[in-house]
C-alpha positions in Angstrom: 0.0 0.0 0.2 1.4 3.5 -0.5 1.3 7.1 0.9 -1.2 9.7 -0.6 -1.2 13.4 0.4 -4.5 15.4 -0.6 -4.2 19.1 -0.3 -7.5 20.8 0.2 -10.0 19.6 3.1 -13.2 20.4 0.9 -15.9 18.6 -0.4 -13.6 17.2 -3.7 -10.7 16.7 -1.8 -12.2 14.8 1.2 -14.1 12.7 -0.9 -11.4 11.6 -3.4 -9.9 10.2 0.3 -12.5 7.5 0.9 -11.6 5.5 -2.1 -8.0 5.9 -1.5 -8.6 4.8 2.1 -10.9 2.0 1.4 -8.3 0.3 -0.9 -5.8 0.5 2.3 -3.4 3.5 1.5 -2.0 5.6 3.9 -3.9 9.0 3.1 -3.0 12.2 4.4 -5.3 14.9 4.3 -4.4 18.2 4.6 -6.3 21.3 5.3 -5.5 24.8 3.9 -5.9 28.5 6.0 -9.5 28.1 5.5 -10.0 24.6 6.3 -9.5 24.9 9.9 -12.8 23.9 11.4 -13.1 21.0 9.0 -9.5 19.7 10.2 -10.5 20.3 13.6 -13.7 18.3 13.2 -11.7 15.6 11.8 -9.2 15.2 14.3 -11.8 15.3 17.0 -14.2 12.8 15.7 -13.2 11.6 12.3 -16.6 12.8 11.1 -16.5 15.8 8.0 -19.2 18.6 8.6 -20.1 19.0 5.1 -19.7 15.7 3.6 -21.6 14.4 6.5 -20.0 11.0 6.6 -16.9 9.7 8.9 -14.0 9.2 6.8 -12.4 6.1 6.8 -9.9 5.3 9.9 -6.9 5.4 7.2 -7.1 9.2 6.6 -5.2 11.2 8.9 -6.6 15.2 9.0 -3.4 17.5 9.3 -3.7 21.5 9.3 -1.8 23.1 6.6 1.5 24.3 8.4 2.1 20.5 8.8 2.0 19.9 5.0 6.0 19.1 4.9 5.6 16.5 7.4 3.0 15.0 5.3 5.1 14.9 2.5 7.9 13.3 4.3 8.9 9.8 3.4 7.9 7.9 0.0 4.7 9.6 -1.0 3.2 7.9 -4.3 0.8 10.7 -5.2 -0.1 14.5 -4.2 -3.5 15.5 -4.8 -4.3 19.2 -5.2 -8.0 19.9 -4.1 -7.5 23.6 -3.2 -9.8 26.5 -4.9 -8.7 27.9 -8.3 -6.8 30.7 -6.6 -5.2 28.7 -4.4 -3.3 26.6 -6.8 -0.2 28.9 -7.1 0.1 28.4 -3.4 -0.2 24.8 -3.3 2.1 24.4 -5.9 4.8 26.6 -4.4 4.4 24.6 -1.2 4.5 21.2 -2.8 8.1 22.8 -4.8 9.5 23.9 -1.4 8.8 20.7 0.1 10.2 18.7 -2.6 13.2 20.9 -3.0 14.0 21.0 1.2 13.8 17.4 0.5 16.2 17.1 -2.3 14.1 14.7 -4.4 11.9 14.6 -7.2 8.5 15.7 -6.7 5.9 13.1 -6.8 3.3 12.5 -9.6 0.7 15.1 -9.2 -3.2 15.0 -10.1 -5.4 18.3 -10.0 -8.7 17.8 -8.4 -9.3 21.3 -8.6 -11.0 22.6 -11.9 -9.9 26.3 -13.7 -8.3 27.4 -16.3 -5.4 30.3 -16.1 -5.5 33.3 -18.9 -1.7 35.1 -19.1 0.1 36.9 -22.4 -3.0 36.0 -24.3 -2.8 32.4 -23.9 -5.3 30.1 -21.6 -3.6 27.0 -19.7 -4.9 24.1 -17.9 -3.9 24.2 -14.2 -1.4 21.3 -14.3 1.0 23.7 -16.5 0.7 26.0 -13.8 2.1 23.5 -11.4 4.9 22.6 -13.7 5.9 26.2 -13.9 6.4 26.1 -10.2 8.3 23.3 -9.9 10.5 24.2 -12.5 11.0 27.8 -11.0 12.1 25.6 -7.7 14.4 23.8 -10.1 12.8 20.7 -8.9 12.1 17.6 -10.9 8.4 16.5 -12.2 7.3 13.4 -12.3 4.3 14.9 -14.4 1.1 16.6 -13.2 -2.4 15.5 -14.3 -6.0 15.8 -13.6 -9.3 13.7 -12.7 -12.2 14.7 -14.8 -16.0 12.9 -15.1 -19.2 12.9 -13.5 -18.1 12.8 -10.0 -20.5 14.4 -7.3 -18.7 14.6 -4.4 -21.5 13.9 -1.8 -22.0 10.5 -3.8 -18.6 9.5 -3.7 -18.3 9.6 -0.4 -21.1 7.7 0.2 -19.5 5.0 -2.1 -22.0 5.4 -5.1 -21.1 4.0 -8.1 -19.3 6.6 -9.9 -16.9 6.8 -13.3 -13.8 9.1 -13.6 -11.0 9.7 -16.3 -7.4 10.0 -14.8 -5.4 11.9 -17.1 -1.3 11.8 -16.9 1.7 12.8 -19.6 3.5 9.6 -18.4 2.0 6.3 -19.6 3.8 4.2 -17.1 3.1 6.6 -14.2 -0.5 6.5 -15.4 -0.9 2.9 -15.7 0.5 3.0 -11.5 -2.2 5.5 -10.9 -5.0 3.9 -12.1 -4.1 0.8 -10.2 -3.6 2.9 -7.2 -6.8 4.8 -7.5 -9.4 2.2 -8.4 -11.9 0.9 -5.8 -14.7 -1.4 -6.8 -17.1 1.4 -6.5 -14.9 4.1 -7.9 -14.4 2.9 -11.6 -11.3 5.1 -13.3 -10.2 5.0 -16.7 -6.8 6.3 -18.0 -6.5 9.3 -20.5 -3.3 10.7 -22.3 -5.2 14.0 -22.6 -4.4 16.2 -20.2 -5.4 19.3 -21.8 -8.7 17.7 -23.2 -9.7 16.3 -19.5 -8.8 19.6 -17.8 -10.5 21.5 -20.2 -13.6 20.0 -20.3 -13.5 19.7 -16.2 -13.5 23.9 -16.1 -15.2 24.6 -19.2 -18.6 22.4 -18.3 -18.9 24.9 -15.5 -19.4 27.7 -18.3 -21.5 26.3 -20.8 -23.8 24.6 -18.0 -25.1 28.1 -17.2 -27.1 28.5 -20.0 -29.0 25.4 -19.7 -29.5 26.6 -16.0 -30.9 29.7 -17.9 -33.6 27.5 -19.5 -35.2 26.7 -16.1 -35.1 30.2 -14.7 -37.2 31.0 -17.7 -39.5 28.0 -16.5 -39.6 29.5 -13.2 -40.5 33.0 -14.3 -43.1 32.0 -17.0 -44.5 29.0 -15.1 -46.0 25.9 -16.7 -48.4 26.3 -19.8 -51.8 25.8 -19.3 -51.6 22.3 -20.3 -48.3 21.2 -17.5 -45.9 21.9 -20.6 -42.6 22.4 -19.2 -39.4 23.4 -21.2 -37.3 19.9 -21.4 -37.3 20.5 -25.0 -35.5 23.8 -24.8 -33.1 22.7 -21.8 -32.2 19.4 -24.4 -31.7 22.0 -27.4 -29.4 23.9 -25.2 -27.4 21.1 -23.9 -26.6 19.9 -27.1 -25.4 23.4 -28.3 -23.3 23.4 -25.1 -21.7 20.4 -25.6 -20.8 21.1 -29.1 -19.5 24.5 -28.0 -17.5 22.5 -25.4 -15.8 20.8 -28.6 -14.6 24.0 -30.2 -13.4 25.4 -27.0 -11.5 22.2 -25.9 -10.1 22.0 -29.6 -8.8 25.4 -29.6 -6.9 24.7 -26.4 -5.5 21.8 -28.0 -7.4 19.2 -26.6 -8.9 16.2 -28.2 -12.8 16.1 -29.4 -12.9 12.1 -28.4 -12.6 13.4 -24.8 -15.3 16.0 -25.1 -17.6 13.2 -26.0 -16.7 10.7 -23.2 -17.0 10.9 -19.2 -14.9 14.1 -18.9 -17.0 16.1 -21.4 -20.9 15.0 -22.1 -20.7 12.8 -18.7 -19.3 15.8 -16.5 -22.0 18.1 -18.3 -24.6 16.0 -17.7 -24.2 15.5 -13.5 -23.7 19.3 -13.6 -26.9 20.1 -15.3 -28.3 18.2 -12.3 -27.9 20.8 -10.0 -24.8 22.9 -8.2 -23.9 26.4 -8.0 -23.1 27.1 -11.9 -26.7 25.7 -12.8 -28.1 27.7 -10.2 -26.4 30.9 -11.2 -27.8 30.4 -14.8 -31.4 29.8 -13.1 -30.8 33.3 -11.9 -29.7 35.0 -15.2 -32.6 33.1 -16.9 -35.1 34.9 -14.7 -33.7 38.5 -15.9 -31.3 39.2 -13.1 -27.7 40.1 -14.4 -24.8 38.4 -13.0 -24.0 41.1 -10.3 -27.4 41.4 -9.1 -28.0 37.5 -8.8 -24.5 37.1 -6.9 -25.4 40.0 -4.5 -29.2 39.1 -3.4 -28.7 35.2 -4.0 -25.1 33.9 -3.9 -23.1 36.6 -2.2 -21.1 34.1 0.1 -20.6 31.4 -2.7 -17.9 30.6 -5.2 -19.5 30.1 -9.0 -16.5 28.3 -10.7 -18.3 29.0 -14.2 -18.7 32.8 -13.7 -15.3 33.1 -12.0 -13.6 31.0 -15.2 -15.8 33.8 -17.4 -14.3 36.7 -15.6 -10.8 34.9 -15.5 -10.5 33.8 -19.3 -13.3 35.5 -21.0 -11.1 38.7 -22.3 -8.7 36.4 -23.4 -11.2 34.3 -25.8 -12.9 37.5 -27.0 -9.5 38.7 -28.3 -9.5 34.9 -29.8 -13.1 35.2 -31.5 -12.2 38.8 -32.6 -8.3 37.9 -34.1 -10.3 34.7 -35.7 -8.1 32.4 -33.5 -11.9 31.0 -32.6 -14.5 31.0 -35.1 -17.0 33.2 -32.9 -19.8 31.8 -35.0 -19.3 28.5 -33.6 -19.6 29.9 -29.7 -22.6 31.5 -29.7 -24.0 30.6 -26.2 -20.4 30.9 -24.9 -20.1 34.3 -26.5 -23.3 35.3 -24.7 -22.7 34.6 -21.5 -19.1 35.8 -21.2 -20.8 39.1 -22.2 -23.3 39.0 -19.9 -21.0 37.9 -16.9 -18.1 40.1 -18.0 -20.2 43.3 -18.9 -22.9 42.5 -16.4 -25.4 42.5 -19.1 -29.1 40.5 -19.5 -28.6 37.2 -20.7 -30.6 36.1 -23.6 -30.3 32.9 -25.2 -29.7 33.4 -29.1 -31.7 31.1 -30.6 -31.3 32.2 -34.1 -27.4 31.5 -33.9 -27.7 28.5 -32.6 -26.6 25.3 -34.9 -27.1 21.5 -34.2 -25.5 18.8 -36.7 -27.4 16.7 -38.3 
């Protein structure tokens, strides 16, 4: 059995500990600066207050200032599950610990979802971590990611779940699949790190128009005959999936990744609920982004909206310059305009297109 370090004690990182510990691995769950109450609860009772389950005995919870201790000795895998904004900090901590020990950094997998825009380019988060290791002159074992339809509460309850593990080194990828898989956690390999990571981030953006249809339904109500708006939601879902293909291809990922668990599967499960869909519903009811955030979601992070604010201006330059055909992503353009410029959002029905 192996030692795995998970950095970030929120829902996703803590849930990921369950199959690891069930496989007999020694898991060190290290909280960030904001995870103090969770770490205290786990240390005293083993019960995770947000997941509402007891984590397995093989999970040891540690505060952020004991990350060096967690990384000491042989570590088979480091999992980064902090907020998107916390990724540079996590990467620097990992690089510093590896440099102090004078050893190669262990393989890293990103549970954190997001993209980074800089100097006109958009990069996946594994590249951000690789940069931090390079700056610290630490040899890397490679940085990959985890994608697919995985609600944390279901994984923590040991419900059947399928996911995609992506890593650039095929030999390491084989070892990770063997390390991570559990009887109820069905993991499959992928060499398309960019595609898996891009799908994981961008699905939070393109799901909001699907939520907007539900918001329109809430505003209009059912028709006299009881009809709802399933037809419209399905049409927008299809368009969103098609736009996800164009966006992932523009970032350098593979189209087949979009059609699998990392793309279509994750988009489907994200449509079932969550913060991004809820923001979409509020936009569909006619609220601007700022009003919806302030009045209904002031204390919540909406990943898709944060992504729009982070990469929207770069994407706008891409479609203005012809690097990305603007006619292929009308939903994305309308949504980025609504969020970045606080304009009302409307589904651009006349611009939507569906393959035959």
